[in-house]
C-alpha positions in Angstrom: -0.2 -0.1 -0.1 1.3 3.3 -1.4 0.6 5.3 2.5 3.9 7.0 3.1 5.3 9.4 0.7 8.0 8.9 -1.3 10.6 11.5 -1.3 11.8 12.7 -4.8 15.2 14.6 -5.5 15.7 18.1 -5.1 14.5 20.4 -8.0 17.1 22.7 -9.7 15.7 25.8 -9.5 15.1 27.8 -12.7 16.8 30.3 -14.4 15.0 33.8 -14.8 14.8 35.4 -18.4 16.7 38.6 -18.6 15.5 41.4 -20.6 18.0 43.3 -22.3 17.2 47.3 -22.7 16.7 46.9 -26.4 13.8 44.4 -25.9 10.4 45.8 -25.4 8.7 45.2 -22.3 5.6 42.4 -22.8 3.3 45.1 -21.8 4.6 47.6 -24.7 4.7 45.1 -27.2 0.9 44.0 -26.7 -1.0 47.2 -25.5 -0.6 50.3 -23.7 -1.7 51.5 -20.4 -1.4 49.9 -16.9 -0.8 45.7 -16.6 -3.9 43.5 -16.1 -4.2 42.3 -12.7 -2.8 38.8 -12.4 -4.1 36.7 -9.2 -1.2 35.2 -7.1 -1.8 31.2 -7.4 -1.4 29.0 -4.4 1.9 28.0 -6.6 2.9 31.2 -7.1 3.1 31.9 -3.5 5.0 29.2 -2.5 7.5 30.0 -4.9 8.0 33.5 -4.0 8.9 32.9 -0.5 12.6 31.9 0.7 12.6 28.3 1.7 13.9 26.7 5.1 13.5 23.4 3.4 13.7 22.6 -0.3 12.7 19.3 -1.1 9.8 17.7 -3.4 7.9 15.3 -2.2 5.1 13.2 -3.6 1.7 12.1 -1.4 -0.2 9.1 -1.9 -3.7 9.9 -1.0 -7.2 7.8 -1.7 -9.8 10.5 0.3 -11.7 13.0 -1.2 -10.5 15.6 1.9 -6.5 15.0 1.4 -7.3 15.5 -2.6 -9.2 18.8 -1.7 -7.0 19.9 1.2 -3.8 19.5 -1.1 -5.6 21.6 -4.2 -6.9 24.1 -2.3 -4.9 24.6 1.3 -1.6 22.9 1.5 0.0 25.6 -0.6 -1.2 28.3 1.5 -0.4 26.7 4.5 3.4 25.7 3.2 3.8 30.0 2.7 2.3 30.8 6.0 4.4 28.5 7.7 7.6 29.9 6.6 6.6 33.7 7.3 5.1 32.8 10.7 6.8 35.1 13.9 7.6 32.7 16.7 4.6 33.6 18.2 2.8 32.2 15.5 4.8 29.7 15.5 4.4 28.4 18.9 0.8 28.3 18.3 0.9 26.3 15.2 3.3 23.9 17.0 0.9 23.5 20.3 -2.0 22.8 17.3 0.3 19.8 15.6 1.1 18.7 19.0 -2.5 18.1 19.4 -3.5 16.7 16.1 -0.1 14.1 16.5 -0.9 12.6 20.3 -4.7 12.3 18.7 -3.8 10.6 15.4 -1.2 8.5 17.0 -3.6 7.8 19.7 -6.6 6.5 17.3 -4.1 4.7 14.7 -3.3 2.4 17.6 -6.9 1.8 18.5 -8.0 0.8 15.2 -4.9 -1.2 14.5 -5.9 -3.7 17.2 -9.6 -3.8 15.9 -10.3 -6.9 13.5 -11.3 -5.7 9.9 -11.7 -6.5 6.1 -9.6 -5.4 3.0 -11.1 -2.8 1.3 -9.6 -1.8 -2.2 -9.3 2.1 -2.3 -7.3 3.7 -5.7 -4.8 5.8 -4.6 -3.4 8.8 -6.8 -0.4 10.8 -6.4 0.4 14.6 -6.1 3.9 16.2 -6.1 4.4 19.1 -3.6 6.9 21.3 -2.3 8.1 21.2 0.9 9.7 24.8 2.2 9.1 24.3 5.8 9.6 21.8 8.9 5.7 22.4 10.0 4.8 21.3 5.7 6.9 17.8 6.3 4.2 17.5 10.0 1.6 18.3 7.7 2.2 16.3 5.1 2.6 13.3 8.0 -0.8 13.9 9.3 -2.4 14.0 5.8 -0.8 10.1 5.2 -1.9 9.3 8.9 -5.6 10.4 8.0 -6.0 8.3 5.2 -4.5 5.5 7.2 -7.0 5.9 9.9 -10.0 6.4 7.0 -8.9 3.3 5.2 -8.6 1.1 8.7 -11.9 2.3 9.9 -13.9 1.6 7.3 -12.4 -1.9 6.8 -12.7 -2.3 10.5 -16.6 -1.3 10.1 -17.5 -3.4 7.4 -15.8 -6.1 9.5 -18.4 -5.1 12.0 -16.0 -4.8 15.1 -16.6 -0.8 15.3 -20.1 0.7 15.0 -21.4 4.1 13.2 -20.5 6.6 16.0 -16.8 5.1 16.3 -16.4 5.6 12.7 -17.7 8.5 12.0 -15.5 10.1 15.0 -12.6 8.4 13.7 -13.1 10.1 10.3 -14.3 13.6 11.5 -11.8 13.8 14.1 -9.0 13.6 11.5 -10.2 16.0 9.4 -11.0 18.3 12.1 -7.8 18.3 13.0 -6.3 19.2 10.6 -8.3 21.9 9.6 -7.6 23.5 13.0 -3.7 23.8 11.6 -5.3 25.4 8.3 -7.4 28.0 10.1 -4.6 29.3 12.6 -2.5 29.7 9.5 -5.1 32.2 8.3 -4.8 35.5 10.9 -2.1 37.6 10.5 1.7 37.7 12.7 0.3 40.1 14.9 -2.9 38.3 15.9 -0.6 36.2 18.3 0.3 37.0 21.5 4.6 36.5 22.4 3.1 33.1 24.2 1.6 31.8 21.4 -2.0 32.8 22.1 -4.1 33.8 19.4 -6.3 37.3 20.6 -9.9 36.8 21.0 -10.6 39.6 18.1 -8.6 37.4 15.4 
């Protein structure tokens, strides 16, 4: 089963093309007036930051939650990790610690439950790891899918009930979303001890 991430060789930086003084700028060659505003995509956001780590990884996933998170939220979180103040990093570290403790406890619980094997289709997505917290987030995403896979197998085998299945699946997603929500407030919304202000 392709649950763990597979590390890829580090990507080589792409050279930035230069424009000589005699060449027309793109905006001058096509039209006059102000340049059109272009929305900064999440991939662009990540490429603009100075990474603390610079490696690529390929993550395998089998749930809609992880697919949608990688598509919509991962790059946002990775960018925020890299520009977080010490206070915000303290808050994120605490959220990660709580999520990891919960996930480890649930995985230990579900591994003891007899289950039926369920075939689930895994897809791969390449992502960039720009900060140690991004690596911790990838681990949580991997554990999310592992927990979902195990919980569904145990549910089919009738060794856990509806409530236990839902608590495991929804709880895993809730802890990951809590980290995403903590990325949203600006650095000045956090006190030196890592507490989020009430108005944030």
